[in-house]
PASEBA-1860 file (N, C-alpha, C; in nm, 3 decimals):
! residues 135
1> MNGTQSDN> -23.943/12.790/-2.565/-23.950/12.714/-2.444/-23.937/12.567/-2.472 ~ -23.997/12.522/-2.585/-23.986/12.380/-2.618/-23.844/12.339/-2.645 ~ -23.763/12.425/-2.711/-23.625/12.397/-2.734/-23.548/12.382/-2.604 ~ -23.582/12.462/-2.508/-23.517/12.456/-2.378/-23.546/12.324/-2.309 ~ -23.669/12.274/-2.317/-23.702/12.147/-2.255/-23.625/12.036/-2.320 ~ -23.608/12.045/-2.454/-23.529/11.944/-2.525/-23.385/11.949/-2.482 ~ -23.331/12.072/-2.471/-23.190/12.090/-2.425/-23.177/12.029/-2.288 ~ -23.274/12.057/-2.199/-23.267/12.001/-2.062/-23.264/11.850/-2.064
9> TNSLSLAI> -23.349/11.791/-2.147/-23.359/11.645/-2.155/-23.226/11.587/-2.210 ~ -23.172/11.649/-2.314/-23.047/11.601/-2.374/-22.932/11.609/-2.273 ~ -22.926/11.721/-2.202/-22.817/11.740/-2.107/-22.828/11.644/-1.988 ~ -22.948/11.626/-1.938/-22.967/11.534/-1.830/-22.942/11.392/-1.870 ~ -22.986/11.358/-1.990/-22.965/11.221/-2.040/-22.816/11.192/-2.055 ~ -22.737/11.290/-2.105/-22.594/11.276/-2.119/-22.528/11.260/-1.986 ~ -22.571/11.338/-1.884/-22.514/11.328/-1.754/-22.539/11.192/-1.694 ~ -22.660/11.138/-1.710/-22.691/11.006/-1.656/-22.610/10.896/-1.729
17> DARKAVKA> -22.602/10.908/-1.859/-22.517/10.808/-1.933/-22.373/10.815/-1.895 ~ -22.320/10.933/-1.871/-22.181/10.949/-1.831/-22.163/10.888/-1.691 ~ -22.258/10.912/-1.604/-22.242/10.854/-1.466/-22.246/10.701/-1.475 ~ -22.334/10.647/-1.560/-22.339/10.500/-1.577/-22.204/10.446/-1.626 ~ -22.145/10.518/-1.723/-22.017/10.481/-1.778/-21.910/10.480/-1.667 ~ -21.908/10.582/-1.583/-21.810/10.591/-1.477/-21.827/10.471/-1.381 ~ -21.951/10.442/-1.344/-21.975/10.330/-1.255/-21.932/10.200/-1.317 ~ -21.961/10.183/-1.445/-21.922/10.057/-1.518/-21.770/10.046/-1.527
25> LMVSETSG> -21.701/10.157/-1.547/-21.558/10.159/-1.553/-21.497/10.124/-1.416 ~ -21.558/10.174/-1.309/-21.512/10.138/-1.180/-21.528/9.989/-1.147 ~ -21.644/9.932/-1.187/-21.665/9.792/-1.172/-21.562/9.712/-1.253 ~ -21.534/9.763/-1.373/-21.439/9.686/-1.460/-21.295/9.693/-1.406 ~ -21.267/9.793/-1.319/-21.137/9.794/-1.256/-21.116/9.672/-1.170 ~ -21.217/9.626/-1.102/-21.202/9.509/-1.015/-21.227/9.381/-1.090 ~ -21.323/9.382/-1.184/-21.358/9.257/-1.256/-21.271/9.234/-1.378 ~ -21.216/9.343/-1.435/-21.137/9.328/-1.554/-21.221/9.308/-1.682
33> VLDDQLRQ> -21.351/9.324/-1.674/-21.440/9.297/-1.784/-21.518/9.427/-1.820 ~ -21.527/9.454/-1.949/-21.607/9.566/-1.999/-21.741/9.507/-2.052 ~ -21.850/9.545/-1.996/-21.977/9.490/-2.043/-22.013/9.556/-2.178 ~ -22.111/9.496/-2.246/-22.146/9.538/-2.381/-22.198/9.684/-2.382 ~ -22.273/9.725/-2.285/-22.320/9.860/-2.283/-22.206/9.961/-2.267 ~ -22.110/9.933/-2.185/-21.992/10.017/-2.169/-21.912/10.019/-2.300 ~ -21.896/9.905/-2.361/-21.828/9.902/-2.488/-21.890/9.993/-2.593 ~ -22.022/9.992/-2.596/-22.096/10.080/-2.689/-22.072/10.226/-2.660
41> VLADAVAS> -22.078/10.262/-2.533/-22.058/10.401/-2.493/-21.913/10.444/-2.527 ~ -21.817/10.357/-2.502/-21.678/10.388/-2.535/-21.661/10.404/-2.687 ~ -21.724/10.316/-2.765/-21.718/10.323/-2.911/-21.782/10.454/-2.960 ~ -21.895/10.495/-2.899/-21.958/10.619/-2.936/-21.869/10.740/-2.903 ~ -21.806/10.732/-2.786/-21.718/10.844/-2.747/-21.598/10.855/-2.841 ~ -21.541/10.737/-2.876/-21.428/10.741/-2.969/-21.471/10.794/-3.105 ~ -21.589/10.755/-3.157/-21.638/10.803/-3.285/-21.659/10.954/-3.276 ~ -21.715/11.002/-3.167/-21.740/11.148/-3.154/-21.608/11.224/-3.148
49> LNALNSGT> -21.514/11.176/-3.067/-21.385/11.243/-3.055/-21.310/11.244/-3.185 ~ -21.312/11.133/-3.258/-21.251/11.124/-3.391/-21.312/11.219/-3.487 ~ -21.446/11.228/-3.485/-21.515/11.324/-3.577/-21.478/11.465/-3.543 ~ -21.471/11.498/-3.413/-21.433/11.633/-3.373/-21.292/11.664/-3.417 ~ -21.202/11.566/-3.409/-21.061/11.587/-3.443/-21.038/11.593/-3.594 ~ -21.121/11.523/-3.671/-21.097/11.515/-3.815/-21.176/11.614/-3.899 ~ -21.279/11.666/-3.837/-21.363/11.763/-3.910/-21.467/11.694/-3.996 ~ -21.481/11.561/-3.986/-21.588/11.490/-4.058/-21.724/11.524/-3.993
57> PLYSNLSK> -21.831/11.499/-4.058/-21.963/11.524/-3.999/-21.976/11.446/-3.868 ~ -22.021/11.520/-3.766/-22.030/11.456/-3.630/-22.125/11.340/-3.622 ~ -22.226/11.336/-3.707/-22.327/11.229/-3.696/-22.294/11.110/-3.785 ~ -22.186/11.115/-3.860/-22.165/11.020/-3.969/-22.151/10.873/-3.924 ~ -22.084/10.848/-3.811/-22.055/10.710/-3.772/-22.119/10.670/-3.637 ~ -22.205/10.748/-3.590/-22.265/10.715/-3.461/-22.381/10.617/-3.476 ~ -22.394/10.529/-3.382/-22.506/10.434/-3.383/-22.635/10.511/-3.352 ~ -22.748/10.450/-3.387/-22.878/10.518/-3.364/-22.901/10.542/-3.214
65> ASSFESYD> -22.850/10.455/-3.130/-22.873/10.463/-2.983/-22.750/10.529/-2.916 ~ -22.681/10.614/-2.991/-22.560/10.677/-2.935/-22.587/10.763/-2.814 ~ -22.495/10.770/-2.721/-22.505/10.862/-2.610/-22.481/11.002/-2.654 ~ -22.428/11.020/-2.769/-22.392/11.154/-2.820/-22.465/11.181/-2.948 ~ -22.595/11.204/-2.941/-22.674/11.215/-3.062/-22.730/11.351/-3.092 ~ -22.729/11.442/-2.993/-22.785/11.574/-3.017/-22.668/11.677/-3.022 ~ -22.699/11.793/-3.077/-22.601/11.901/-3.082/-22.545/11.933/-2.946 ~ -22.634/11.943/-2.847/-22.591/11.981/-2.713/-22.500/11.875/-2.650
73> QIRAVHEV> -22.526/11.749/-2.676/-22.445/11.642/-2.624/-22.304/11.645/-2.690 ~ -22.302/11.659/-2.819/-22.173/11.660/-2.892/-22.092/11.787/-2.854 ~ -22.166/11.900/-2.835/-22.100/12.020/-2.791/-22.031/12.001/-2.654 ~ -22.102/11.928/-2.566/-22.045/11.903/-2.432/-21.919/11.821/-2.446 ~ -21.919/11.720/-2.531/-21.801/11.638/-2.556/-21.688/11.726/-2.606 ~ -21.719/11.810/-2.700/-21.614/11.900/-2.760/-21.557/11.994/-2.652 ~ -21.644/12.049/-2.568/-21.597/12.144/-2.465/-21.508/12.068/-2.363 ~ -21.544/11.947/-2.330/-21.458/11.866/-2.239/-21.326/11.832/-2.302
81> QLAMFDGK> -21.330/11.794/-2.427/-21.208/11.758/-2.497/-21.111/11.881/-2.498 ~ -21.164/12.000/-2.529/-21.081/12.120/-2.530/-21.028/12.148/-2.393 ~ -21.107/12.133/-2.290/-21.063/12.160/-2.153/-20.957/12.063/-2.105 ~ -20.965/11.940/-2.153/-20.866/11.838/-2.110/-20.734/11.850/-2.184 ~ -20.727/11.923/-2.292/-20.607/11.939/-2.370/-20.539/11.807/-2.400 ~ -20.617/11.711/-2.448/-20.571/11.575/-2.467/-20.602/11.530/-2.609 ~ -20.504/11.532/-2.695/-20.524/11.490/-2.832/-20.521/11.341/-2.853 ~ -20.480/11.265/-2.749/-20.471/11.120/-2.763/-20.577/11.047/-2.686
89> LAERLQLL> -20.678/11.118/-2.637/-20.782/11.057/-2.560/-20.860/10.953/-2.637 ~ -20.894/10.980/-2.758/-20.966/10.884/-2.841/-20.885/10.755/-2.860 ~ -20.756/10.768/-2.877/-20.670/10.647/-2.892/-20.670/10.566/-2.762 ~ -20.663/10.628/-2.650/-20.662/10.554/-2.523/-20.798/10.490/-2.496 ~ -20.905/10.555/-2.529/-21.037/10.495/-2.514/-21.052/10.373/-2.609 ~ -21.000/10.391/-2.730/-21.001/10.279/-2.826/-20.921/10.161/-2.775 ~ -20.810/10.187/-2.713/-20.727/10.080/-2.658/-20.806/9.998/-2.549 ~ -20.893/10.065/-2.475/-20.976/9.995/-2.380/-21.065/9.891/-2.448
97> LTDSASEH> -21.108/9.926/-2.574/-21.194/9.836/-2.644/-21.119/9.719/-2.714 ~ -20.994/9.746/-2.752/-20.923/9.650/-2.835/-20.812/9.574/-2.765 ~ -20.755/9.633/-2.660/-20.636/9.572/-2.599/-20.649/9.575/-2.445 ~ -20.726/9.477/-2.394/-20.746/9.468/-2.251/-20.621/9.415/-2.174 ~ -20.525/9.365/-2.251/-20.402/9.312/-2.189/-20.292/9.418/-2.189 ~ -20.320/9.537/-2.234/-20.218/9.641/-2.240/-20.165/9.671/-2.101 ~ -20.038/9.706/-2.096/-19.978/9.743/-1.968/-20.032/9.875/-1.919 ~ -20.099/9.952/-2.000/-20.152/10.084/-1.964/-20.305/10.080/-1.946
105> VHENKEDA> -20.362/9.963/-1.934/-20.510/9.957/-1.921/-20.561/10.030/-1.799 ~ -20.490/10.024/-1.687/-20.535/10.092/-1.569/-20.535/10.245/-1.592 ~ -20.429/10.296/-1.648/-20.417/10.441/-1.676/-20.523/10.481/-1.777 ~ -20.552/10.397/-1.879/-20.656/10.428/-1.978/-20.790/10.434/-1.911 ~ -20.818/10.345/-1.819/-20.945/10.344/-1.747/-20.956/10.470/-1.660 ~ -20.844/10.506/-1.599/-20.849/10.633/-1.518/-20.879/10.753/-1.605 ~ -20.817/10.757/-1.723/-20.842/10.867/-1.819/-20.991/10.865/-1.861 ~ -21.043/10.746/-1.887/-21.183/10.734/-1.927/-21.274/10.781/-1.815
113> IRFFTAIE> -21.241/10.746/-1.689/-21.324/10.789/-1.575/-21.319/10.944/-1.567 ~ -21.200/11.000/-1.581/-21.189/11.147/-1.579/-21.268/11.211/-1.691 ~ -21.262/11.153/-1.810/-21.337/11.203/-1.926/-21.487/11.201/-1.899 ~ -21.537/11.084/-1.862/-21.684/11.074/-1.840/-21.729/11.150/-1.723 ~ -21.646/11.168/-1.619/-21.684/11.255/-1.507/-21.691/11.399/-1.553 ~ -21.600/11.441/-1.636/-21.606/11.576/-1.690/-21.725/11.596/-1.783 ~ -21.760/11.490/-1.859/-21.879/11.496/-1.944/-22.005/11.516/-1.856 ~ -22.011/11.438/-1.749/-22.126/11.444/-1.660/-22.133/11.584/-1.599
121> NRALQNYN> -22.023/11.637/-1.550/-22.022/11.769/-1.489/-22.064/11.878/-1.589 ~ -22.012/11.872/-1.711/-22.043/11.967/-1.815/-22.192/11.957/-1.852 ~ -22.243/11.837/-1.868/-22.383/11.820/-1.901/-22.477/11.873/-1.792 ~ -22.438/11.851/-1.666/-22.518/11.904/-1.556/-22.513/12.055/-1.550 ~ -22.394/12.110/-1.582/-22.383/12.255/-1.588/-22.472/12.312/-1.699 ~ -22.473/12.248/-1.815/-22.560/12.292/-1.926/-22.708/12.279/-1.883 ~ -22.740/12.169/-1.819/-22.879/12.147/-1.769/-22.917/12.259/-1.675 ~ -22.834/12.288/-1.576/-22.868/12.395/-1.481/-22.880/12.531/-1.550
129> QSFQFSR> -22.794/12.559/-1.643/-22.801/12.688/-1.712/-22.926/12.699/-1.796 ~ -22.962/12.593/-1.868/-23.085/12.602/-1.951/-23.209/12.603/-1.867 ~ -23.202/12.536/-1.749/-23.314/12.533/-1.660/-23.340/12.674/-1.605 ~ -23.235/12.747/-1.573/-23.250/12.884/-1.525/-23.311/12.976/-1.625 ~ -23.279/12.953/-1.751/-23.336/13.039/-1.859/-23.482/13.006/-1.888 ~ -23.528/12.881/-1.854/-23.661/12.843/-1.888/-23.763/12.894/-1.787 ~ -23.717/12.946/-1.680/-23.812/12.996/-1.575/-23.880/13.119/-1.618
END
């Protein structure tokens, strides 16, 4: 039962962080500015996606305050990546961090919004499933 509570907390935390990222991305669409917290979430997402794609240890390059720090959270990222069938997602998220003058910045932000919305949905699905088992 204790593991289930931890799973619930991790899933709900990931869903909240993903929702915050979506809101920050929407604000950045009008302002053109990525705040520091959004930059950190994007960097963590890029590190997680790159680790998933390369086969390196998933925890190797994540910051201590990463949005993707537990097995359940990283599993949700992996499931979303597989469902999106997008091998270049990490590159486009990285471009948001490094090249805000790119002609594709709007499309990259839309992809990021879709990614984080899918993360939120998957995390909430995991939360609801583990909550049903804990009863």
